[in-house]
MOPAC internal coordinates of N, CA, C and O (Angstrom, degrees):
PM7 1SCF
backbone

  N    0.0000 0     0.00 0     0.00 0    0    0    0
  C    1.4540 1     0.00 0     0.00 0    1    0    0
  C    1.5215 1   106.87 1     0.00 0    2    1    0
  O    1.2310 1   120.92 1   -46.34 1    3    2    1
  N    1.2787 1   115.85 1   133.66 1    3    2    1
  C    1.4515 1   120.84 1  -178.40 1    5    3    2
  C    1.5145 1   110.86 1   -85.96 1    6    5    3
  O    1.2310 1   120.99 1   -37.56 1    7    6    5
  N    1.3038 1   115.70 1   142.44 1    7    6    5
  C    1.4641 1   120.72 1   179.28 1    9    7    6
  C    1.5235 1   111.39 1   -65.13 1   10    9    7
  O    1.2310 1   120.22 1   153.38 1   11   10    9
  N    1.3272 1   117.19 1   -26.62 1   11   10    9
  C    1.4707 1   120.32 1   178.86 1   13   11   10
  C    1.5224 1   110.21 1   -64.86 1   14   13   11
  O    1.2310 1   120.06 1   141.08 1   15   14   13
  N    1.3260 1   117.48 1   -38.92 1   15   14   13
  C    1.4650 1   121.03 1   178.66 1   17   15   14
  C    1.5250 1   110.74 1   -64.97 1   18   17   15
  O    1.2310 1   120.69 1   140.33 1   19   18   17
  N    1.3264 1   116.29 1   -39.67 1   19   18   17
  C    1.4663 1   119.89 1   177.63 1   21   19   18
  C    1.5168 1   110.04 1   -65.23 1   22   21   19
  O    1.2310 1   120.79 1   137.46 1   23   22   21
  N    1.3249 1   116.09 1   -42.54 1   23   22   21
  C    1.4740 1   120.89 1  -179.89 1   25   23   22
  C    1.5276 1   110.57 1   -62.82 1   26   25   23
  O    1.2310 1   119.67 1   137.43 1   27   26   25
  N    1.3166 1   118.23 1   -42.57 1   27   26   25
  C    1.4676 1   121.37 1   178.52 1   29   27   26
  C    1.5248 1   111.07 1   -63.36 1   30   29   27
  O    1.2310 1   120.49 1   139.74 1   31   30   29
  N    1.3357 1   116.66 1   -40.26 1   31   30   29
  C    1.4667 1   120.56 1  -179.78 1   33   31   30
  C    1.5218 1   110.32 1   -62.94 1   34   33   31
  O    1.2310 1   120.36 1   139.31 1   35   34   33
  N    1.3317 1   116.92 1   -40.69 1   35   34   33
  C    1.4678 1   120.39 1  -179.72 1   37   35   34
  C    1.5283 1   110.35 1   -75.18 1   38   37   35
  O    1.2310 1   120.16 1   136.17 1   39   38   37
  N    1.3338 1   117.30 1   -43.83 1   39   38   37
  C    1.4734 1   121.41 1  -176.87 1   41   39   38
  C    1.5266 1   111.84 1   -63.30 1   42   41   39
  O    1.2310 1   120.25 1   138.93 1   43   42   41
  N    1.3252 1   117.12 1   -41.07 1   43   42   41
  C    1.4691 1   121.18 1  -178.17 1   45   43   42
  C    1.5241 1   112.17 1   -85.02 1   46   45   43
  O    1.2310 1   120.51 1  -179.26 1   47   46   45
  N    1.3182 1   116.62 1     0.74 1   47   46   45
  C    1.4710 1   122.54 1  -178.62 1   49   47   46
  C    1.5261 1   111.04 1    53.20 1   50   49   47
  O    1.2310 1   121.48 1  -136.77 1   51   50   49
  N    1.3241 1   114.78 1    43.23 1   51   50   49
  C    1.4527 1   121.35 1   179.79 1   53   51   50
  C    1.5285 1   108.11 1   -94.75 1   54   53   51
  O    1.2310 1   120.80 1   -80.45 1   55   54   53
  N    1.3217 1   116.07 1    99.55 1   55   54   53
  C    1.4578 1   121.21 1  -175.44 1   57   55   54
  C    1.5246 1   111.64 1   -64.05 1   58   57   55
  O    1.2310 1   120.02 1   141.21 1   59   58   57
  N    1.3372 1   117.57 1   -38.79 1   59   58   57
  C    1.4652 1   120.31 1  -179.44 1   61   59   58
  C    1.5253 1   111.08 1   -66.11 1   62   61   59
  O    1.2310 1   120.30 1   139.91 1   63   62   61
  N    1.3363 1   117.02 1   -40.09 1   63   62   61
  C    1.4624 1   120.17 1   178.61 1   65   63   62
  C    1.5194 1   110.50 1   -67.13 1   66   65   63
  O    1.2310 1   120.24 1   138.68 1   67   66   65
  N    1.3207 1   117.15 1   -41.32 1   67   66   65
  C    1.4590 1   120.96 1   178.60 1   69   67   66
  C    1.5257 1   110.63 1   -63.31 1   70   69   67
  O    1.2310 1   120.46 1   137.72 1   71   70   69
  N    1.3266 1   116.72 1   -42.28 1   71   70   69
  C    1.4683 1   121.01 1   179.01 1   73   71   70
  C    1.5256 1   110.29 1   -63.50 1   74   73   71
  O    1.2310 1   120.26 1   139.04 1   75   74   73
  N    1.3263 1   117.10 1   -40.96 1   75   74   73
  C    1.4629 1   120.65 1   179.15 1   77   75   74
  C    1.5285 1   110.80 1   -63.75 1   78   77   75
  O    1.2310 1   120.60 1   139.32 1   79   78   77
  N    1.3271 1   116.46 1   -40.68 1   79   78   77
  C    1.4656 1   120.53 1   178.02 1   81   79   78
  C    1.5198 1   110.12 1   -63.51 1   82   81   79
  O    1.2310 1   120.12 1   133.45 1   83   82   81
  N    1.3232 1   117.37 1   -46.55 1   83   82   81
  C    1.4638 1   120.92 1  -178.34 1   85   83   82
  C    1.5326 1   111.56 1   -66.27 1   86   85   83
  O    1.2310 1   120.32 1   144.61 1   87   86   85
  N    1.3339 1   117.00 1   -35.39 1   87   86   85
  C    1.4658 1   120.27 1   177.82 1   89   87   86
  C    1.5293 1   110.59 1   -65.75 1   90   89   87
  O    1.2310 1   120.48 1   144.69 1   91   90   89
  N    1.3287 1   116.68 1   -35.31 1   91   90   89
  C    1.4620 1   119.50 1   178.74 1   93   91   90
  C    1.5201 1   111.13 1   -72.22 1   94   93   91
  O    1.2310 1   120.70 1   144.14 1   95   94   93
  N    1.3257 1   116.27 1   -35.86 1   95   94   93
  C    1.4627 1   119.71 1  -178.55 1   97   95   94
  C    1.5276 1   110.72 1   -74.39 1   98   97   95
  O    1.2310 1   120.26 1   127.51 1   99   98   97
  N    1.3166 1   117.10 1   -52.49 1   99   98   97
  C    1.4626 1   122.08 1  -172.46 1  101   99   98
  C    1.5207 1   113.68 1   -95.59 1  102  101   99
  O    1.2310 1   119.80 1   167.58 1  103  102  101
  N    1.2987 1   117.99 1   -12.42 1  103  102  101
  C    1.4605 1   121.21 1  -173.43 1  105  103  102
  C    1.5234 1   109.22 1    89.46 1  106  105  103
  O    1.2310 1   120.89 1   -34.66 1  107  106  105
  N    1.2913 1   115.90 1   145.34 1  107  106  105
  C    1.4591 1   121.25 1  -177.95 1  109  107  106
  C    1.5264 1   109.55 1   -75.15 1  110  109  107
  O    1.2310 1   119.77 1   -47.51 1  111  110  109
  N    1.3383 1   118.05 1   132.49 1  111  110  109
  C    1.4689 1   119.40 1  -179.81 1  113  111  110
  C    1.5283 1   111.26 1   -67.48 1  114  113  111
  O    1.2310 1   121.10 1   -33.14 1  115  114  113
  N    1.3258 1   115.51 1   146.86 1  115  114  113
  C    1.4525 1   120.44 1   179.31 1  117  115  114
  C    1.5213 1   110.22 1   -75.64 1  118  117  115
  O    1.2310 1   121.24 1   -33.15 1  119  118  117
  N    1.3183 1   115.24 1   146.85 1  119  118  117
  C    1.4546 1   120.51 1   176.57 1  121  119  118
  C    1.5219 1   108.72 1   -81.85 1  122  121  119
  O    1.2310 1   121.25 1   -40.52 1  123  122  121
  N    1.3183 1   115.21 1   139.48 1  123  122  121
  C    1.4642 1   118.78 1   178.69 1  125  123  122
  C    1.5284 1   109.79 1   -80.94 1  126  125  123
  O    1.2310 1   121.31 1   -29.71 1  127  126  125
  N    1.3150 1   115.10 1   150.29 1  127  126  125
  C    1.4632 1   121.53 1  -179.69 1  129  127  126
  C    1.5238 1   108.05 1  -120.04 1  130  129  127
  O    1.2310 1   120.79 1   -51.38 1  131  130  129
  N    1.3099 1   116.09 1   128.62 1  131  130  129
  C    1.4560 1   121.57 1   179.02 1  133  131  130
  C    1.5321 1   107.90 1   -92.36 1  134  133  131
  O    1.2310 1   120.78 1   -62.44 1  135  134  133
  N    1.3372 1   116.12 1   117.56 1  135  134  133
  C    1.4629 1   119.77 1  -178.25 1  137  135  134
  C    1.5215 1   110.66 1  -120.37 1  138  137  135
  O    1.2310 1   120.72 1  -122.55 1  139  138  137
  N    1.3007 1   116.23 1    57.45 1  139  138  137
  C    1.4674 1   120.35 1   177.30 1  141  139  138
  C    1.5259 1   109.25 1   -76.07 1  142  141  139
  O    1.2310 1   120.61 1   -47.33 1  143  142  141
  N    1.3230 1   116.45 1   132.67 1  143  142  141
  C    1.4594 1   121.52 1   178.59 1  145  143  142
  C    1.5249 1   107.88 1  -100.92 1  146  145  143
  O    1.2310 1   120.96 1   -57.80 1  147  146  145
  N    1.3126 1   115.78 1   122.20 1  147  146  145
  C    1.4632 1   121.32 1   179.99 1  149  147  146
  C    1.5218 1   107.62 1   -95.52 1  150  149  147
  O    1.2310 1   121.01 1   -56.17 1  151  150  149
  N    1.3254 1   115.68 1   123.83 1  151  150  149
  C    1.4571 1   120.99 1  -177.64 1  153  151  150
  C    1.5279 1   109.38 1   -88.53 1  154  153  151
  O    1.2310 1   120.93 1   -83.64 1  155  154  153
  N    1.3287 1   115.83 1    96.36 1  155  154  153
  C    1.4679 1   121.62 1   178.65 1  157  155  154
  C    1.5206 1   108.63 1  -127.55 1  158  157  155
  O    1.2310 1   121.35 1   -21.44 1  159  158  157
  N    1.3163 1   115.03 1   158.56 1  159  158  157
  C    1.4546 1   120.11 1   176.55 1  161  159  158
  C    1.5230 1   109.14 1   -71.38 1  162  161  159
  O    1.2310 1   119.88 1   -35.76 1  163  162  161
  N    1.3343 1   117.83 1   144.24 1  163  162  161
  C    1.4634 1   119.84 1   179.08 1  165  163  162
  C    1.5334 1   111.22 1   -68.36 1  166  165  163
  O    1.2310 1   120.96 1   -26.84 1  167  166  165
  N    1.2854 1   115.77 1   153.16 1  167  166  165
  C    1.4662 1   121.65 1   178.03 1  169  167  166
  C    1.5256 1   108.08 1   -77.30 1  170  169  167
  O    1.2310 1   119.90 1   -52.28 1  171  170  169
  N    1.3490 1   117.81 1   127.72 1  171  170  169
  C    1.4683 1   119.32 1  -179.74 1  173  171  170
  C    1.5349 1   110.83 1   -68.64 1  174  173  171
  O    1.2310 1   121.50 1   -37.86 1  175  174  173
  N    1.3073 1   114.73 1   142.14 1  175  174  173
  C    1.4584 1   120.99 1   179.57 1  177  175  174
  C    1.5162 1   108.26 1  -102.12 1  178  177  175
  O    1.2310 1   120.96 1   -53.54 1  179  178  177
  N    1.3284 1   115.77 1   126.46 1  179  178  177
  C    1.4631 1   120.89 1   179.78 1  181  179  178
  C    1.5184 1   108.52 1   -89.33 1  182  181  179
  O    1.2310 1   121.11 1   -45.69 1  183  182  181
  N    1.3171 1   115.49 1   134.31 1  183  182  181
  C    1.4469 1   121.19 1   177.75 1  185  183  182
  C    1.5213 1   107.60 1   -94.85 1  186  185  183
  O    1.2310 1   121.13 1   -82.83 1  187  186  185
  N    1.3261 1   115.43 1    97.17 1  187  186  185
  C    1.4721 1   120.17 1  -176.93 1  189  187  186
  C    1.5217 1   108.15 1  -111.73 1  190  189  187
  O    1.2310 1   121.44 1   -55.44 1  191  190  189
  N    1.3188 1   114.86 1   124.56 1  191  190  189
  C    1.4476 1   120.95 1   177.60 1  193  191  190
  C    1.5246 1   107.64 1  -115.33 1  194  193  191
  O    1.2310 1   119.51 1   -70.66 1  195  194  193
  N    1.3154 1   118.53 1   109.34 1  195  194  193
  C    1.4681 1   120.20 1  -176.88 1  197  195  194
  C    1.5264 1   113.78 1   -68.44 1  198  197  195
  O    1.2310 1   119.72 1   166.07 1  199  198  197
  N    1.3106 1   118.15 1   -13.93 1  199  198  197
  C    1.4720 1   121.06 1  -178.68 1  201  199  198
  C    1.5267 1   112.72 1   -90.47 1  202  201  199
  O    1.2310 1   119.97 1   169.99 1  203  202  201
  N    1.3247 1   117.66 1   -10.01 1  203  202  201
  C    1.4675 1   118.25 1  -179.19 1  205  203  202
  C    1.5308 1   109.92 1   -84.77 1  206  205  203
  O    1.2310 1   120.58 1   -22.60 1  207  206  205
  N    1.3402 1   116.49 1   157.40 1  207  206  205
  C    1.4537 1   121.86 1  -178.49 1  209  207  206
  C    1.5351 1   112.04 1  -101.51 1  210  209  207
  O    1.2310 1   119.42 1  -157.09 1  211  210  209
  N    1.2930 1   118.70 1    22.91 1  211  210  209
  C    1.4635 1   120.76 1  -177.73 1  213  211  210
  C    1.5017 1   112.69 1   -76.04 1  214  213  211
  O    1.2310 1   120.10 1   180.00 1  215  214  213

């Protein structure tokens, strides 16, 4: 990455360009994943056969 590109990003107050430069230098941060498990009863499955005469 050239220092001129970093200087232009800061001088022009271009936040997206500055972020792109920093992501290339430091690596893009990983996104966090929320894996909360909700303890609920399962939904009952109905066994419906349309061909039966019940």
